[in-house]
KOLNUNU-856540 format. One record per residue (C-alpha): residue number from 1; residue in one letter; x, y, z. Coordinates in pm, whole numbers. Example, Ala and Ser with C-alpha at 12.3 -4.5 7.8 and 13.67 -1.06 7.14 Angstrom:
2
LOVO,num,residu,x,y,z
LOVO,1,A,1230,-450,780
LOVO,2,S,1367,-106,714
//
This chain:
123
LOVO,num,residu,x,y,z
LOVO,1,X,10084,4681,14576
LOVO,2,X,10398,4822,14775
LOVO,3,X,10715,4659,14668
LOVO,4,X,11051,4649,14887
LOVO,5,X,11391,4635,14735
LOVO,6,X,11724,4647,14895
LOVO,7,X,11928,4926,14749
LOVO,8,X,12306,5030,14766
LOVO,9,X,12227,5376,14659
LOVO,10,X,11909,5602,14616
LOVO,11,X,11837,5528,14238
LOVO,12,X,11605,5315,14058
LOVO,13,X,11839,5278,13764
LOVO,14,X,12105,5078,13969
LOVO,15,X,12118,4718,14054
LOVO,16,X,11968,4550,14355
LOVO,17,X,12180,4521,14669
LOVO,18,X,12303,4168,14691
LOVO,19,X,12274,4154,15052
LOVO,20,X,11926,4202,15205
LOVO,21,X,12000,4250,15570
LOVO,22,X,12309,4479,15535
LOVO,23,X,12167,4687,15237
LOVO,24,X,12213,5061,15306
LOVO,25,X,11866,5136,15191
LOVO,26,X,11539,4998,15081
LOVO,27,X,11307,5123,14817
LOVO,28,X,10942,5113,14886
LOVO,29,X,10751,5145,14560
LOVO,30,X,10390,5192,14522
LOVO,31,X,10281,5009,14192
LOVO,32,X,9937,5221,14211
LOVO,33,X,10093,5560,14252
LOVO,34,X,10428,5516,14091
LOVO,35,X,10570,5676,14427
LOVO,36,X,10912,5571,14528
LOVO,37,X,11050,5623,14859
LOVO,38,X,11414,5518,14993
LOVO,39,X,11436,5459,15378
LOVO,40,X,11766,5399,15543
LOVO,41,X,11814,5042,15669
LOVO,42,X,11924,5095,16042
LOVO,43,X,12011,4726,16072
LOVO,44,X,12290,4758,15807
LOVO,45,X,12557,4830,16095
LOVO,46,X,12423,4580,16343
LOVO,47,X,12655,4337,16511
LOVO,48,X,12434,4063,16452
LOVO,49,X,12071,3990,16373
LOVO,50,X,12076,4224,16076
LOVO,51,X,11834,4035,15861
LOVO,52,X,11571,4015,16112
LOVO,53,X,11604,4379,16200
LOVO,54,X,11590,4460,15841
LOVO,55,X,11262,4228,15800
LOVO,56,X,11096,4446,16061
LOVO,57,X,11170,4744,15871
LOVO,58,X,11002,4583,15543
LOVO,59,X,10699,4451,15770
LOVO,60,X,10672,4820,15909
LOVO,61,X,10680,4968,15572
LOVO,62,X,10356,4778,15494
LOVO,63,X,10512,4609,15186
LOVO,64,X,10323,4332,15000
LOVO,65,X,10629,4198,14818
LOVO,66,X,11019,4190,14880
LOVO,67,X,11246,4173,14572
LOVO,68,X,11591,4045,14673
LOVO,69,X,11858,3786,14541
LOVO,70,X,11879,3603,14871
LOVO,71,X,11741,3627,15209
LOVO,72,X,11844,3454,15556
LOVO,73,X,11602,3199,15707
LOVO,74,X,11514,3408,16030
LOVO,75,X,11431,3710,15811
LOVO,76,X,11228,3502,15556
LOVO,77,X,11025,3354,15845
LOVO,78,X,10940,3680,15977
LOVO,79,X,10859,3825,15646
LOVO,80,X,10665,3528,15538
LOVO,81,X,10463,3548,15872
LOVO,82,X,10364,3917,15783
LOVO,83,X,10221,3774,15465
LOVO,84,X,10489,3942,15229
LOVO,85,X,10569,3731,14942
LOVO,86,X,10961,3718,14862
LOVO,87,X,11075,3713,14496
LOVO,88,X,11414,3630,14355
LOVO,89,X,11549,3920,14161
LOVO,90,X,11696,3904,13810
LOVO,91,X,11995,4073,13656
LOVO,92,X,11916,4443,13583
LOVO,93,X,11814,4757,13765
LOVO,94,X,11589,4789,14051
LOVO,95,X,11304,4933,13802
LOVO,96,X,11377,4623,13588
LOVO,97,X,11288,4409,13863
LOVO,98,X,10987,4608,13962
LOVO,99,X,10858,4571,13601
LOVO,100,X,10942,4208,13585
LOVO,101,X,10725,4143,13907
LOVO,102,X,10432,4349,13780
LOVO,103,X,10456,4160,13451
LOVO,104,X,10462,3815,13650
LOVO,105,X,10805,3739,13529
LOVO,106,X,10975,3682,13881
LOVO,107,X,10963,3366,14067
LOVO,108,X,10919,3342,14446
LOVO,109,X,11256,3287,14634
LOVO,110,X,11290,2939,14761
LOVO,111,X,11653,2923,14810
LOVO,112,X,11659,3051,15179
LOVO,113,X,12003,3030,15335
LOVO,114,X,12072,2964,15692
LOVO,115,X,12191,3337,15743
LOVO,116,X,12540,3477,15819
LOVO,117,X,12497,3460,16189
LOVO,118,X,12724,3707,16353
LOVO,119,X,12932,3759,16030
LOVO,120,X,12966,4121,15893
LOVO,121,X,12892,4173,15543
LOVO,122,X,12732,3887,15350
LOVO,123,X,12798,4043,15002
//
């Protein structure tokens, strides 16, 4: 399974970035090979629509799951349309969250917010 996680820095030992659309990076982690790859989020500096642009990055990465503390409605619709499940993160590092997903301890993210349409940040 390929898992995508928003990250502030290129480290598995730090926490998950609180902002999905404006995260500087996304980790793509393959649970079968234990390979991790950080990719730049080109949407982070967007004037608007960062969540949808970030969602496209996740879709293009061929992820099976997204781990994030929150997600805007437009991004969530795009991600779910690509058959990618969205899970709510817990306190802890990125690796803690990946392990929690593998162990079946994360729940699906159901609290989808309307988005920050036109607002910078969102952290």
